[in-house]
Legacy VTK file of the C-alpha trace (Angstrom):
# vtk DataFile Version 3.0
C-alpha trace
ASCII
DATASET POLYDATA
POINTS 466 float
-15.917 12.324 24.145
-15.956 11.521 20.618
-18.697 13.055 18.234
-21.493 10.452 17.449
-20.619 10.219 13.977
-17.186 9.297 14.581
-17.886 6.530 17.019
-19.227 4.390 14.454
-15.834 3.180 13.636
-14.573 -0.076 14.759
-11.370 -1.473 15.329
-12.047 -3.839 12.318
-12.155 -0.466 9.848
-8.723 -0.378 10.314
-7.979 -3.671 9.261
-10.330 -3.180 6.334
-8.879 0.178 5.316
-5.205 -0.771 5.058
-6.374 -3.933 3.170
-8.144 -1.878 0.807
-5.054 0.586 0.495
-2.895 -2.550 0.119
-4.877 -3.987 -2.750
-5.543 -0.451 -4.418
-1.794 0.443 -4.407
-0.628 -3.162 -5.354
-3.148 -2.654 -8.542
-1.831 0.557 -9.146
2.024 -0.340 -9.208
1.172 -3.391 -11.349
-0.504 -1.405 -13.615
1.520 1.512 -14.026
4.057 -0.491 -15.566
7.265 1.416 -14.703
8.869 -2.048 -13.532
8.151 -3.170 -17.068
9.507 0.034 -19.040
12.230 0.936 -17.137
14.716 -0.446 -14.341
12.559 0.946 -11.550
12.663 0.284 -8.917
16.335 -1.468 -8.754
18.155 1.468 -9.720
20.514 4.007 -8.193
20.264 3.644 -4.263
17.986 0.895 -4.245
20.159 -1.257 -6.273
23.020 -0.544 -3.809
20.852 -2.056 -1.058
19.465 -5.012 -3.379
22.754 -5.895 -4.950
23.588 -8.473 -2.346
20.559 -11.066 -3.498
21.511 -11.550 -7.197
25.008 -11.407 -5.849
24.599 -14.278 -3.417
21.971 -16.340 -5.021
22.669 -16.005 -8.852
26.096 -14.993 -9.867
27.758 -16.447 -6.757
29.791 -13.245 -6.534
29.260 -11.829 -3.173
32.659 -10.901 -2.209
33.796 -9.262 -5.478
30.415 -8.197 -7.063
32.317 -8.144 -10.234
29.212 -9.463 -12.306
28.275 -5.749 -12.553
30.888 -5.261 -15.092
28.835 -7.585 -17.277
25.602 -5.812 -16.926
26.035 -2.073 -18.201
22.451 -1.520 -18.435
21.671 -1.993 -14.684
24.946 -0.680 -13.415
25.426 2.770 -15.809
25.792 4.769 -12.434
28.276 2.982 -9.941
28.197 5.795 -7.312
27.387 3.492 -4.476
30.067 0.979 -5.523
33.802 1.349 -4.567
36.859 -0.605 -5.743
37.741 -3.171 -3.076
41.442 -4.466 -2.608
40.480 -7.737 -4.187
39.759 -6.106 -7.636
35.889 -6.162 -7.330
33.431 -3.629 -5.870
32.113 -2.853 -2.653
28.499 -1.375 -1.855
28.704 1.405 0.376
25.253 0.232 1.804
24.625 -2.478 4.214
22.835 -5.543 3.589
19.927 -5.072 5.899
17.485 -4.072 3.389
18.308 -7.309 1.458
17.542 -9.428 4.023
13.992 -8.058 4.455
13.587 -8.403 0.536
14.630 -11.996 0.495
11.307 -13.688 0.397
10.004 -11.498 -2.505
13.226 -12.078 -4.273
12.871 -15.760 -4.066
9.004 -15.595 -5.127
10.353 -13.755 -8.249
13.145 -16.126 -8.947
10.676 -18.921 -8.709
8.341 -17.154 -10.864
10.608 -15.732 -13.582
10.309 -18.772 -15.977
6.675 -18.874 -15.918
6.393 -15.276 -17.204
9.263 -16.276 -19.834
11.656 -13.732 -18.040
15.391 -14.238 -17.153
16.323 -15.560 -13.754
19.090 -12.529 -13.838
17.828 -10.760 -10.677
16.897 -7.651 -12.675
14.327 -8.797 -15.270
10.700 -7.407 -14.606
9.584 -9.866 -12.102
12.460 -8.979 -9.811
11.548 -5.266 -10.232
7.622 -5.713 -9.322
8.756 -7.931 -6.449
11.021 -5.153 -4.785
8.434 -2.843 -5.689
5.432 -4.728 -3.783
7.758 -5.354 -1.052
8.108 -1.686 0.114
4.238 -1.355 -0.117
3.930 -4.723 1.824
6.170 -3.778 4.733
4.550 -0.308 4.840
1.045 -1.612 5.394
2.246 -4.289 7.772
4.061 -1.530 9.882
0.921 0.295 10.005
-1.372 -2.726 11.058
0.866 -3.533 13.780
1.171 0.104 14.981
-2.917 0.338 14.921
-2.728 -2.782 17.142
-0.532 -0.780 19.671
-2.062 2.444 19.516
-5.534 0.458 20.114
-4.456 -0.037 23.651
-4.531 3.664 24.251
-6.854 5.370 22.039
-10.598 4.915 20.552
-10.713 3.113 17.208
-11.448 6.438 15.456
-8.440 8.135 16.597
-6.369 4.887 15.813
-7.511 4.848 12.207
-7.132 8.723 11.637
-3.669 8.147 12.944
-2.333 5.641 10.721
-3.950 6.853 7.776
-2.433 10.219 8.289
0.960 9.012 8.811
0.610 6.704 5.575
-0.845 9.015 3.417
0.033 12.213 4.971
3.774 11.824 5.091
6.794 10.612 2.520
5.824 7.281 3.716
3.370 7.031 0.845
5.934 8.219 -1.794
8.597 5.546 -0.734
5.859 3.127 -0.311
4.126 3.485 -3.502
5.925 5.738 -5.935
9.582 5.218 -5.179
10.225 1.807 -3.537
13.504 -0.138 -2.632
15.372 2.387 -0.462
15.588 1.747 3.245
13.023 4.112 5.039
9.789 2.109 4.852
11.486 -1.084 5.888
13.069 0.568 8.947
9.709 2.029 9.745
8.499 -1.784 9.737
11.382 -2.718 11.820
10.826 0.103 14.309
6.997 -0.698 14.782
8.087 -3.962 15.622
10.129 -2.667 18.470
7.572 -0.426 19.551
5.096 -3.449 19.856
7.719 -5.540 21.580
8.408 -2.665 24.314
4.789 -2.034 24.557
4.075 -5.580 25.437
7.354 -5.641 27.884
6.242 -2.447 29.814
2.970 -3.864 30.261
3.895 -7.219 31.562
6.736 -9.093 32.861
7.896 -11.147 29.776
11.764 -10.191 29.371
11.545 -11.623 26.010
9.690 -8.811 24.408
12.708 -6.474 25.528
14.991 -9.059 23.818
13.187 -8.797 20.670
13.184 -4.711 20.877
17.061 -5.180 21.222
17.219 -7.560 18.107
15.038 -4.881 16.335
17.946 -2.343 17.109
20.534 -4.704 15.570
18.512 -5.326 12.354
17.674 -1.703 11.947
21.424 -1.260 12.396
22.362 -3.661 9.589
19.765 -1.517 7.345
21.393 2.095 8.058
24.232 2.109 10.715
22.853 5.535 12.085
19.861 3.545 13.285
21.846 2.178 16.082
20.339 5.321 17.822
16.953 3.706 18.175
18.738 1.790 20.715
17.980 4.730 23.012
14.362 3.872 23.046
14.393 0.415 24.715
17.470 1.843 26.952
15.133 4.516 27.982
12.156 2.013 28.732
14.925 -0.079 30.821
15.878 2.961 32.821
12.361 3.752 33.699
11.592 0.251 34.821
14.602 0.394 36.957
13.913 3.599 38.568
10.453 2.249 39.215
11.553 -1.150 40.830
9.890 -3.129 38.361
12.894 -5.028 37.054
12.936 -8.391 38.214
16.168 -10.021 40.056
16.770 -13.577 39.382
20.529 -14.127 40.386
22.731 -10.927 40.152
21.226 -7.574 39.215
17.761 -6.135 38.491
17.150 -6.731 34.754
19.700 -9.138 34.391
17.733 -11.184 31.577
17.230 -7.983 29.742
20.450 -6.764 29.687
22.488 -9.659 28.823
20.145 -11.353 26.420
19.074 -8.029 24.811
22.673 -7.411 24.366
23.112 -10.993 22.652
19.944 -10.171 20.700
21.593 -7.022 19.242
25.173 -8.467 18.512
23.340 -11.348 16.719
21.265 -9.266 14.328
24.030 -6.970 13.457
26.682 -9.719 12.941
25.988 -10.448 9.660
27.639 -7.163 8.544
30.767 -7.670 10.078
30.858 -11.306 8.685
30.313 -9.946 5.391
32.895 -7.172 5.704
35.434 -10.111 6.942
34.792 -12.380 3.864
34.611 -9.172 1.449
37.697 -7.130 2.636
39.441 -9.296 4.965
38.746 -6.908 8.011
35.977 -6.868 10.681
35.022 -3.335 10.439
35.055 -1.417 7.158
33.960 2.234 6.598
32.309 1.878 3.229
31.174 5.508 2.830
34.712 6.461 2.446
35.257 10.699 2.271
31.348 10.986 3.317
30.843 12.070 6.930
29.421 14.400 9.430
29.502 18.120 10.113
28.777 18.216 13.835
29.829 21.656 14.018
27.234 23.277 11.855
24.021 23.843 13.545
22.800 26.053 10.273
22.030 22.473 8.870
19.653 21.602 11.520
17.443 24.761 10.720
17.830 23.709 6.977
16.909 20.361 7.455
13.760 21.144 9.390
12.612 24.765 7.892
14.522 25.005 4.502
12.863 24.620 1.148
15.345 22.225 -0.106
14.068 19.366 1.804
12.795 20.582 5.377
11.146 18.323 7.205
8.174 20.375 8.415
8.002 22.095 4.766
7.267 18.907 3.065
5.760 16.992 5.935
4.043 19.398 8.088
2.131 16.553 9.844
5.386 15.917 11.496
5.324 19.332 13.449
1.898 18.487 14.856
3.246 14.993 15.857
5.963 16.656 17.827
3.714 19.440 19.247
1.677 16.406 20.476
4.528 15.442 22.726
3.918 18.561 24.887
0.237 17.462 25.605
1.276 14.135 27.481
0.794 14.801 31.120
2.681 13.233 34.048
-0.060 11.029 34.936
-0.545 9.515 31.391
-0.050 5.854 30.464
1.903 7.697 27.495
4.512 9.005 30.106
7.064 6.286 28.953
6.675 7.093 25.360
6.988 10.864 26.133
10.319 10.172 27.950
11.757 7.939 25.370
10.758 10.641 22.524
12.449 13.305 24.309
15.749 11.326 24.734
15.615 9.957 21.064
14.447 12.453 18.999
16.589 15.366 19.488
19.623 13.096 19.179
18.098 11.629 16.120
17.494 14.723 14.574
20.960 16.243 15.334
22.921 13.386 13.904
20.673 12.857 10.735
21.106 16.408 9.554
24.815 16.715 10.427
25.357 14.404 7.622
27.466 16.372 5.193
24.546 16.056 2.416
21.790 16.714 4.935
19.255 16.778 2.119
20.313 13.015 1.373
20.479 13.471 -2.508
17.399 13.173 -4.788
14.146 12.555 -2.977
10.986 13.708 -1.681
11.130 15.377 1.471
13.381 14.289 4.635
13.170 10.446 3.990
15.471 9.751 7.007
12.899 10.457 9.470
10.437 8.111 8.257
11.318 5.285 10.985
10.610 7.970 13.609
6.984 7.924 12.758
6.709 4.626 14.626
6.758 6.305 18.036
5.717 10.009 16.950
2.298 8.003 16.443
1.812 8.401 19.868
1.522 12.023 20.477
0.129 12.546 17.048
-2.958 10.340 18.121
-3.139 12.191 21.312
-3.237 15.442 19.453
-5.960 13.872 17.227
-7.898 12.853 20.417
-7.503 16.373 21.831
-9.219 18.051 19.205
-11.882 15.229 18.304
-14.317 17.165 20.252
-14.326 19.583 17.213
-15.621 17.349 14.281
-15.065 19.713 11.719
-11.331 20.427 12.838
-10.877 16.609 13.791
-11.513 15.836 9.759
-10.241 19.028 8.232
-6.661 19.207 9.832
-5.562 15.425 8.693
-7.562 15.566 5.532
-5.811 18.944 4.071
-2.397 17.558 5.118
-3.093 14.032 3.568
-4.166 16.208 0.253
-1.451 18.244 0.461
1.075 15.176 0.695
-0.618 13.186 -2.072
-0.554 16.226 -4.404
3.128 17.122 -3.785
4.238 13.433 -3.983
3.023 13.403 -7.601
4.390 16.923 -8.349
7.751 15.361 -7.536
6.966 12.189 -9.358
6.251 14.574 -12.206
9.464 16.291 -11.753
7.613 19.774 -10.740
9.231 19.635 -7.472
12.864 19.370 -8.011
14.902 16.804 -6.380
17.367 18.758 -4.506
17.435 22.373 -5.505
14.326 23.889 -4.568
14.096 27.247 -2.997
11.366 29.504 -1.400
11.179 31.298 -4.535
10.819 28.040 -6.657
8.357 26.576 -4.265
5.927 29.488 -4.564
6.272 29.176 -7.981
5.368 25.548 -8.457
2.989 25.353 -5.737
-0.421 23.943 -6.771
0.736 23.358 -10.499
0.078 19.845 -11.845
2.216 20.363 -14.946
4.897 22.887 -16.262
4.996 24.235 -19.634
8.663 24.752 -21.485
8.578 28.411 -20.678
7.373 27.771 -16.829
10.282 24.856 -16.530
12.827 27.896 -17.542
11.226 30.125 -14.968
11.407 27.623 -12.086
14.953 26.309 -13.122
16.213 30.129 -12.940
14.682 29.926 -9.218
16.679 26.707 -8.283
19.863 26.390 -6.264
21.952 23.286 -7.118
23.954 21.789 -4.097
27.637 21.391 -4.680
28.243 17.487 -3.678
31.840 17.661 -4.427
32.316 20.819 -2.300
30.722 19.035 0.594
33.021 16.294 0.553
31.596 13.505 -1.591
34.202 11.423 -3.452
34.767 12.094 -7.050
33.924 8.742 -8.375
32.133 7.035 -11.375
28.886 9.035 -10.896
30.562 12.255 -11.386
32.989 11.559 -14.036
LINES 1 467
466 0 1 2 3 4 5 6 7 8 9 10 11 12 13 14 15 16 17 18 19 20 21 22 23 24 25 26 27 28 29 30 31 32 33 34 35 36 37 38 39 40 41 42 43 44 45 46 47 48 49 50 51 52 53 54 55 56 57 58 59 60 61 62 63 64 65 66 67 68 69 70 71 72 73 74 75 76 77 78 79 80 81 82 83 84 85 86 87 88 89 90 91 92 93 94 95 96 97 98 99 100 101 102 103 104 105 106 107 108 109 110 111 112 113 114 115 116 117 118 119 120 121 122 123 124 125 126 127 128 129 130 131 132 133 134 135 136 137 138 139 140 141 142 143 144 145 146 147 148 149 150 151 152 153 154 155 156 157 158 159 160 161 162 163 164 165 166 167 168 169 170 171 172 173 174 175 176 177 178 179 180 181 182 183 184 185 186 187 188 189 190 191 192 193 194 195 196 197 198 199 200 201 202 203 204 205 206 207 208 209 210 211 212 213 214 215 216 217 218 219 220 221 222 223 224 225 226 227 228 229 230 231 232 233 234 235 236 237 238 239 240 241 242 243 244 245 246 247 248 249 250 251 252 253 254 255 256 257 258 259 260 261 262 263 264 265 266 267 268 269 270 271 272 273 274 275 276 277 278 279 280 281 282 283 284 285 286 287 288 289 290 291 292 293 294 295 296 297 298 299 300 301 302 303 304 305 306 307 308 309 310 311 312 313 314 315 316 317 318 319 320 321 322 323 324 325 326 327 328 329 330 331 332 333 334 335 336 337 338 339 340 341 342 343 344 345 346 347 348 349 350 351 352 353 354 355 356 357 358 359 360 361 362 363 364 365 366 367 368 369 370 371 372 373 374 375 376 377 378 379 380 381 382 383 384 385 386 387 388 389 390 391 392 393 394 395 396 397 398 399 400 401 402 403 404 405 406 407 408 409 410 411 412 413 414 415 416 417 418 419 420 421 422 423 424 425 426 427 428 429 430 431 432 433 434 435 436 437 438 439 440 441 442 443 444 445 446 447 448 449 450 451 452 453 454 455 456 457 458 459 460 461 462 463 464 465
């Protein structure tokens, strides 16, 4: 039973709180002004995902991307661009993020003349639009996730779970402080998949399963390794088959789900192959060139989870609580399908993600590649919160402390106190709890850092390193 003080929370509060956060952080982004003073957020990796929109709709140069040579201020670092056989460039990143950014791009393009800005794709209105798009999809994801969780947990648990995942993980950092990269967009897509699977599991409408398969295809156009999310709907399909709950129309059980699900996946991922064919002449192109995986280095898994360079559980301890909650799901629980899906998807995803040659994924706060998995880890986390809800002090203290730690460390990274890719245990101890560093303290911290050697680990010697 929930304490009386917690029972006063109603489902409506989730929507009110999320809407308030959306408005507050929108105001923060607008007033912060990074999008006015700098190229933020359309820079570095974010530029590589976004580049398809100005190329297609402004410069009409999608095949070659040669317009970048006339924009040195926007493309001073071309590490995400490779020389194409046609004499132009090819972005190593897939176009899926650009698809989701499309409405924001068009809004900025329409409003740019109103604010006396160039319709260049890179002037301030475009930068503000892309910054707001990451926040918008983040809040929308948690609103939809709250709707799903409401079918399993009390309103107070739902509210605490979505707020903890938003403010207590690096979802906040990439939705508010460093927008434009893939992870929060992927979180939204995976939440839509979770919503669709939940509806399909409860009823017989096979089109929800088809929608889930389309989400797998779309997530794969954002990041190719997200094809692993297909393990989740496949797990649900297998569970329904084992339970004899798949309807047989003409040939075999689940024929509609399998046939139309595959078609939905194929149609969603097709734009990538069409673009490759259009740009390179080949249907398949490995755009990461000399970058790849080290599947024979299990030490990377340990460092990726517990290391101080970018350890998932170090910089996002809430994730460890969520994983612990998996083992609280009993066999007779309505959450059992989600537990089975997690036990299939999560270990494979962790292994693949952390086997990448650059397992810390360059500069960034925490292990950002795991942000999409919060869409499904929300279930065991909510269960854990429900289990401790009888102890009001622990109920409030645990998530609040983790949220405060995450927010503080997010701004530490933003203020360049936490180093982007060279942190060690000694450096972490030194900067812990510090809001600013003097010049002398910066030298002390720098002496404790351990810089990674990207070239030695297999990254191509390109213009970024010249």
